[in-house]
C-alpha positions as CSV (number, residue, x, y, z in Angstrom):
1,M,36.6,55.5,237.3
2,A,35.1,55.7,233.8
3,S,34.7,52.5,231.8
4,M,36.9,52.1,228.7
5,E,33.9,53.2,226.5
6,E,33.8,56.4,228.5
7,H,37.5,56.9,228.7
8,P,38.3,60.6,228.1
9,V,41.2,59.8,225.6
10,L,38.6,58.2,223.2
11,G,36.9,61.5,222.9
12,V,40.2,63.2,222.2
13,L,41.0,60.5,219.5
14,R,37.6,61.2,217.9
15,D,38.3,64.9,217.9
16,M,41.7,64.3,216.4
17,Q,40.2,62.1,213.7
18,E,37.6,64.8,212.8
19,L,40.2,67.5,212.8
20,V,42.7,65.7,210.6
21,A,40.0,64.8,208.1
22,S,38.7,68.4,208.0
23,K,42.2,69.9,207.6
24,A,43.2,67.3,205.0
25,A,40.3,68.4,202.9
26,D,41.5,71.9,203.2
27,Y,45.2,71.5,202.8
28,A,46.0,68.2,201.0
29,D,45.5,66.8,197.6
30,S,42.6,64.3,197.5
31,D,44.9,61.5,196.4
32,D,47.8,62.3,198.8
33,V,47.2,63.2,202.4
34,Y,50.8,64.2,202.8
35,S,50.9,66.5,199.8
36,N,50.9,69.7,201.9
37,F,53.9,68.5,203.9
38,T,55.9,67.3,200.9
39,G,55.1,70.5,199.1
40,A,56.1,72.6,202.1
41,A,59.4,70.6,202.4
42,Q,60.1,71.0,198.7
43,S,59.5,74.7,198.7
44,S,61.6,75.2,201.8
45,N,64.4,73.0,200.6
46,V,64.1,70.7,203.7
47,T,63.0,67.2,204.3
48,V,59.4,66.2,205.2
49,E,60.8,65.0,208.5
50,Q,62.2,68.5,209.1
51,T,58.9,70.0,208.2
52,F,57.1,67.9,210.9
53,Q,59.8,68.9,213.4
54,V,59.3,72.6,212.7
55,L,55.5,72.4,212.9
56,I,55.7,70.5,216.1
57,G,58.2,73.0,217.4
58,V,55.8,75.8,216.6
59,K,53.0,74.1,218.6
60,I,55.3,73.5,221.6
61,E,56.3,77.2,221.6
62,R,52.6,78.2,221.3
63,L,51.9,76.0,224.4
64,R,54.7,77.6,226.2
65,Q,53.2,81.0,225.5
66,L,49.7,79.9,226.4
67,T,50.6,78.2,229.6
68,S,52.6,81.2,230.8
69,G,49.3,83.1,230.9
70,K,49.1,84.7,227.4
71,E,45.5,85.1,226.4
72,P,44.9,83.8,222.9
73,N,43.0,85.6,220.1
74,H,42.6,82.4,218.2
75,E,43.6,78.9,219.1
76,G,43.7,78.1,222.8
77,I,45.5,75.3,224.7
78,E,43.0,72.6,223.7
79,D,43.2,73.5,220.0
80,T,47.0,73.6,220.1
81,L,47.2,70.3,221.9
82,L,45.0,68.7,219.2
83,D,47.1,70.1,216.5
84,L,50.3,68.9,218.2
85,A,48.8,65.4,218.7
86,N,47.8,65.3,215.0
87,Y,51.2,66.5,213.8
88,A,52.7,63.6,215.8
89,A,50.2,61.1,214.4
90,L,50.6,62.4,210.9
91,W,54.4,62.2,211.1
92,L,54.2,58.6,212.4
93,G,51.8,57.7,209.5
94,Y,54.1,59.3,207.1
95,R,57.1,57.3,208.4
96,R,55.2,54.1,208.2
97,Q,54.1,54.9,204.6
98,E,57.7,55.7,203.7
99,Q,59.0,52.5,205.2
100,T,56.4,50.5,203.3
101,D,57.2,52.4,200.1
102,M,60.9,51.7,200.8
103,I,60.6,47.9,200.6
104,R,59.2,45.6,198.1
105,L,59.1,41.9,197.5
106,V,59.8,40.7,194.0
107,D,59.9,36.9,193.2
108,G,60.2,36.2,196.9
109,Q,63.2,38.5,197.2
110,L,63.3,41.6,199.4
111,Q,64.5,44.7,197.6
112,L,65.5,48.0,199.1
113,P,65.9,51.2,197.2
114,V,69.3,52.8,197.0
115,D,68.0,56.2,196.1
116,K,64.2,56.7,196.4
117,T,64.2,59.7,194.0
118,V,65.3,57.4,191.1
119,M,64.0,54.1,192.7
120,E,67.2,52.3,191.9
121,W,66.8,49.0,193.8
122,Y,69.4,47.0,195.7
123,T,69.1,43.2,195.5
124,D,71.3,40.4,196.6
125,D,71.5,39.3,193.0
126,D,72.6,42.8,191.8
127,P,74.5,44.4,194.7
128,I,75.5,48.0,194.4
129,Q,78.9,48.8,195.8
130,G,78.9,50.6,199.2
131,V,75.2,50.0,199.9
132,P,74.8,48.5,203.4
133,I,72.2,45.7,203.9
């Protein structure tokens, strides 16, 4: 059995890192690694979460085609698996960023936004009716 330093998954993770950095340089704004996903969501009138779901769905369908014996002209199984893994990792990163952006601490008090688009903040001192805590 291979040692942890030689574990095959580490090579996959390195490949993922290289691919996501390369594609981010091609697709995303330099100051926002998610700009291509938010832009696609806005132009399609869906959420960013739905954009990730569709992209992952496309890759799963591609894998179904490839594993049923279809010969690729472009991306093969390995390329498709790397894309799928990166979309999942990017989605998780996006969710973590959104969760961080959705909470702030002001004067020792936790604040949650009621509506992120206008960044109206809910606090215990200034509750907004109908907003669960």
